C-alpha positions in Angstrom: -21.5 -43.3 21.7 -23.5 -46.5 21.3 -23.5 -48.8 24.3 -23.9 -52.5 24.0 -25.9 -54.4 26.6 -24.4 -57.9 26.7 -26.3 -61.0 27.7 -29.0 -60.7 30.4 -31.5 -63.0 32.0 -35.2 -62.3 31.5 -38.7 -63.7 31.8 -40.1 -64.7 28.4 -43.1 -62.7 27.5 -44.7 -65.7 25.7 -44.1 -68.8 27.9 -43.2 -66.9 31.2 -40.2 -69.1 31.8 -37.0 -67.6 33.3 -34.3 -67.5 30.6 -30.7 -67.4 31.9 -27.7 -65.8 30.3 -26.2 -67.7 27.3 -23.4 -70.0 28.5 -21.6 -70.5 25.1 -22.2 -70.1 21.4 -23.0 -66.4 21.3 -22.7 -63.1 23.1 -26.3 -61.9 23.1 -29.4 -63.7 24.2 -32.0 -62.7 21.6 -34.8 -65.3 22.0 -36.2 -67.8 24.5 -34.6 -71.2 24.2 -37.8 -72.9 25.3 -40.5 -71.4 23.0 -38.2 -69.6 20.6 -40.1 -66.3 20.9 -38.2 -63.0 21.0 -38.7 -59.3 21.7 -38.2 -56.5 19.1 -35.5 -54.7 21.2 -32.4 -54.2 19.0 -32.3 -51.4 16.5 -29.1 -51.3 14.5 -27.0 -54.2 15.8 -27.4 -57.2 18.1 -27.3 -56.2 21.8 -27.9 -52.4 21.4 -31.4 -52.8 22.9 -32.4 -49.4 21.5 -35.6 -50.3 19.5 -38.7 -48.6 20.9 -41.1 -51.1 19.3 -40.6 -53.8 22.1 -43.2 -56.0 20.3 -43.2 -59.8 20.8 -41.6 -61.7 17.9 -42.8 -65.1 16.9 -40.6 -67.6 15.2 -42.0 -68.3 11.7 -39.3 -70.5 10.2 -35.6 -71.2 9.9 -33.0 -71.4 7.1 -29.5 -72.9 6.9 -26.6 -70.8 5.9 -24.0 -72.2 3.5 -21.9 -73.1 6.6 -24.8 -75.3 7.8 -25.6 -73.0 10.7 -29.4 -72.7 11.4 -30.9 -69.3 11.7 -34.4 -68.6 13.1 -36.6 -66.1 11.3 -38.7 -64.0 13.8 -41.6 -61.7 12.8 -42.7 -58.8 15.1 -46.4 -59.0 16.0 -46.5 -55.2 16.4 -44.7 -53.8 13.4 -44.2 -56.9 11.1 -40.4 -56.5 10.8 -38.6 -59.8 10.2 -35.3 -60.5 11.9 -32.8 -63.3 11.6 -31.3 -64.8 14.8 -28.7 -67.5 15.0 -29.8 -70.5 17.0 -28.2 -70.7 20.5 -26.5 -73.7 21.9 -29.3 -74.3 24.4 -32.2 -73.8 22.1 -34.8 -76.6 22.0 -33.5 -78.1 18.7 -36.7 -80.2 18.2 -38.7 -77.0 18.3 -36.3 -75.3 15.8 -36.5 -78.3 13.5 -40.3 -78.3 13.7 -40.4 -74.8 12.2 -40.9 -74.6 8.4 -37.6 -74.4 6.5 -37.4 -71.2 4.5 -35.3 -70.4 1.4 -33.1 -67.3 1.6 -33.3 -65.3 -1.5 -30.4 -63.3 -3.0 -30.0 -60.1 -1.2 -30.8 -61.6 2.2 -34.6 -61.7 2.1 -37.0 -64.6 2.7 
């Protein structure tokens, strides 16, 4: 039986700021709203927190879905895996918009 760990506060491994639970616009906090860094913690689905890698993930760009929603692309500095994360309502939007815009290819890759 898989268990989900919902939203939790944490100290960002990159900027060292305290990140509080997400207030609205999502169920899982998956990156720092201040510096946009993340941790490689989820394995099969958002919130499962079962990945053993635990590497720091840097934001390398963003793309827009057909709906207009912005999605941040994170790359793990340990294993190189790239993961897409929806922006959160409290993300630093200037920082998101300063990232290079990427084009999503057919099949979901960058």
